[in-house]
N, C-alpha and C positions, 0 to 999 in steps of 0.2 A: 373621266367621266363623258367625254366627247363620244366614245364607243357605245355606252349605253343612250346617248341622246341620239347619234345615228340611228340606231334600231328603233327607238320608240318613233321617230320621225318617218322612217321607211314603212313602218307597222302601223303607223296610227295619226300623227300630228300632220303630216304632209295631207292627208285626206280632209282633216278638222280645217286647215288653215286654207286650204283651196275652197272650201265650201263657205268659210265666213268671210274671207277675204280674197276673192277671186282676181285674177288679173285682169288689167283692162287695157295691157299692151296687145300689140298684134302677136299673133300666136306664131308666125314665121312658118307655119305649116301650109301647104297647099289646101285648098277647099274640099279635095276628095280624099284627104289623107285618112287612112284607117288608124284605129286605136294601137294596132300592133307597131305601125310605122311610127307613131307618136313616142310609143314606149322604148322604142330602140333608137330614136334620134338623139337623146342625149349622149348616149355613148357613141354613136357613128359620127357626130357632128359636134364641131366647137360651138356651134349656136346654143345658146341659152335663153330662154324665154323670159326668165324675170332677173336676170343679171347675175344668177348664182350659178356657179359649177361646181359639180361634185368632185369632191377629193376624199378618197377614204381616209377614216379616222386611224385605222391601223395596216399595216402590211399583214397582219396576221389574220384579222377578221373583218370582214366587211358587210354592209348592208346596202346594196345598190337601189337607188331610188328609183322609183315609178314615175309616171308621166305627171302626177300630181304635185310632185316636188316642184314643178316649174308652172305650176298653175295658180300659185297665190301671189298677190301683189306683196306680201311679206316674205321675203326670201328666207331659206333656213339660216343665213348667217347675219340675220338681224338681230341684234343683241336684245329688243324688246320680246321677241319670239322665242329666243334661247332662254331668256330668263323665265319666261313664262312656262316654258317646257321642263326647265329644271325644277321649278317650283313643284311641279305636278309630281314630277320623279321622285323628289326628294320626300315629298309627302306620302305618297301612294306607296312608294317602295318601303318607307319607314312602317307604316300601316302593315303592309302585307307580312314583312319579316316579323313584326311583332305578333299579330295574331297567330301567324303559321308556327314560330318557333315557342312561343308562351303557350300556345294550345298543346302542342306535342309535348312541352316539358310538363303541363298540368295533367295531361292524359297518362303519360307513361312514367314520369318522374316524381313530381310532386306528391307528398305525403298528405293524403286527404284528412288524416287525424288531426292536422294543424287547425283544423276548422274548430276543434273544442278546445283550443288554447284561450286562457283567460284574457289574454290581450289580442285576440283576432277580431276584426271589427264586425259589426253588423253589416251586412250587404258588403262585404270588403271587395271582393272580385268586379262587382258591378261598379263601386267607386273607383278602383283601380283603373278599369277600362274606360270610365268617363274622364278622368284626370290625363289619361294617355291621349284620348281623341281630342280632347282641349289642346293638349300641347302640341300635337303633330303639326298641323298647319302653321302654327306661329313660328315654330323652330324651322320649317321649310322655307318661310318667309325671311328668316334670318340668315340662313344657310344657303340659300339658291344664290346670292350674289357671289359668294365664294366660288362655288361651283362655274359660275358665269367668266370669272377672271380666269380660272384655271382653264375653261374650255377655249377661251380665246389667246390663248398661248402665254400668258404670263407667270405660269409656274414652270417648275424643273420636271414636268412630268416628261418620260421619254416613252418610245414605243419599243422598237427592237432591243434584244439584248445586246446587240452591238452598238447601241448609242449610249450604253451605260458608261459611266467615267472610268471603270475597270470590270474587267471579268467577274472578280470576286463580289463584285458591288450587287450583283443580281441574286445574290443569295443573303449578303450582308444588309441588306435594304429591310429584310423583315424583323431580325432582333433590334436593329436600329430603331425602327418605327416604334416597336414595342416599349424599347428603354424610353425612347423621347417621349411619348405619349403617356408613359406611366409616371415618369417624373411630373410632366405638367398637371395632368389630372390629380395627382397627389396636392399639389400646392393650390390648384382651384378648388378642389374639394375642400381642403382645410380651410380657404378663405370663405367659404360658402357657410362655414359654422362659425364665423364671426357674428357675435351677437346681433350686430347691426344688420347683417346681411341674412341670416340664418332666419330671422322672423319672417321676412319679407318674400323669400326667393326660396330656401331650401327646406323650409318646415314642410310643405306640401308632401315632400317625397318621404319623410319621417313620419309621416301618418301612420303608415304601415310598420306597425313593431314587429309583427310576424308576416313578412311580406310572402306573396305567392308571385309566380313567374310573371303574372300581369301586371306587378308592381314595377318591372324592370324599367318602364318608361313613364311610368306614372309619376310625373313632377312638374312643377312651374317650367314653362316653357324657356325662360331666361337660364334657370337652371341647367336644362338638357342642353341648350345651347353653349352655354360657358364649358360644360364638360366636354361636349363634342369639339370643342374649336380647335384644340391640339392635333385632332386628324386631319382638319383641313389645312393648319397652319404648315404641317410637315411637308408637303411637297412645295410650298414655296421657299423652304429652307434646304431641304436636301432633295436630290434625285429620285424620282419613283417611278417605276415602270406602270404602263396604263392598267395593266390587267391585274396586277399587284395591289393597285389603288382601289379598284372596285372590289377586289376579294377582299381586302382589310377592311373596307368599310362595310361588308356584310359581316365579317367576323366581329367586329366591334359591336354590332348590334346583336348578335347571337350571344356573346360572352356577356353583355348586359344583362340578357333573359336568365342564363345559367347560373350567374351569382345570386339569384333571388330565388333558385328552384327549391331551396330547402333541403337538399339532400348533399351529406358531407362525405363523399366518396375520397377526396384528397386529404388526408391528415399530413400536411406538406408544410414544413415552415417556409418555404419560399414561395409556394404560389398562394394568391389572394384569391381564394376560391370562395365558394357560397358558406362555408363555414365562417372564414373571416368576415365577410359582409353581415351575415347574420348577427355577428358580435357588434357590428359598427350599428346595425338597426336597434339593437337592444341596449346599447351602452354609449352611443352617439358619437363619443370623441375620441373613437379609436379607428384605426384600419381604414384610414381615407384612400389607399392605394386602389388600383384598377386591376392589375394583373399580378404583381408580386408584392411583397412583405417590405422589399427592401427599404423603400422611403419611409414606411413607418418605423423600420427599425432605427434608422439614421436619425428620423425626425422625434423620436421618443413618443410615438402614439401608436405603436403596435400593442395588440392584445391577443395573446394566444387563446384560440378558441376553446371552450370549456371541454374537457375530457367526455361528458356526457353526450356531447352532440355526436360523436363517433360510436356510440354504444347504443343499438336500436332499444333494448331493453329499459335504458334510462332515459333516452332522448324524448320520449312522449309520455313519461311517468308523471303522476301529480305533482309529486315532490318537485321535481326539475321545474315544471310549469310554475308552481308557487314561486319559487324563487327567481325563475326570468321575469314572473310580473312584478315582484317587490322592487327588484333592481331596476326595471324598465321604469316603474313609477316615481322611483328616486330620481332617475336622470330626467324624465319629462318634468318633474317639478323643478330641478335645478336648471334646465336649459330653458324651458318655455314658461315656467311659472305656474300654470295651470294646465289641467288635461281636458280638451274640448272633445275628445274621442267617444264615439259610442260602441261599446263593446258588445259582444255576444252576451246572453244572459247567464250570470254567474251560477246558474241552477243547472246548465247544460251538463250533462254528464260527461266525465272525462274516463276514454278509454284506458 
């Protein structure tokens, strides 16, 4: 994340902090210095105005600072500044990925016939967005300290491929990351379904019985933080290359959207895709996994997606919907005791 932080500093936060907290120290430049001479000074001389010296975050990619990097009383390496920037990055990056990927999925993938499902909520997409927008800044507050610890050098993040513990690890880190997070999320997600936890934290995400892509991040902030925690713990336990870290962080957010898009391309017994996750929203206590069905199978919580989900002519037919609605109602009564959802009018025509 230090690469992202460096880019954000160079192209935005340096100017913000220079404006809000201008340095009161002597500049170290002659009175007749030009802007260009000031801009060149950080790389031309070892003299640093605010006590901070630029070191690229990566040997592969860098974002050299401009003069404003040295014009703030709060230097780039001040932990308070880093925490503030990381909070904004986490919040705004999450929002950007959410709306970009969810909108693309909604426009190009999501079947709009779902709007006619008897268990689709009134104004559901608006409610999903509202829940997500509420959760994002709180999750960012909770997540930013983990990024801060990583940025300040307390993790096993490495830069070049030569820094890896072994050459093969540069490839192995990807399946290792997926296996580790899949295992952890399975047990965290299953724990969120404990009756004493579910009603306080996980219930908001199960409001969406027939989710849209915008339901992907529409959950209680503690729910989102808990299920995201394994991603941030991984680089403190296992080595992880810097760019792989950023790539995987983006992938995780994209995957979360994809398993809520309602399109069931992969009738695969191993991949825990949208079909498996739809079964989770319909039947609650099954398919807790994130990427694979492995831990659900070992934990006795796997439920094979219904065959009709993979057949277009049956997926959206009235008989299938009535059965899904009845099954969902039974699970809602069993898990929640009562149903406080407001559904679309039952008189709405089914296609």
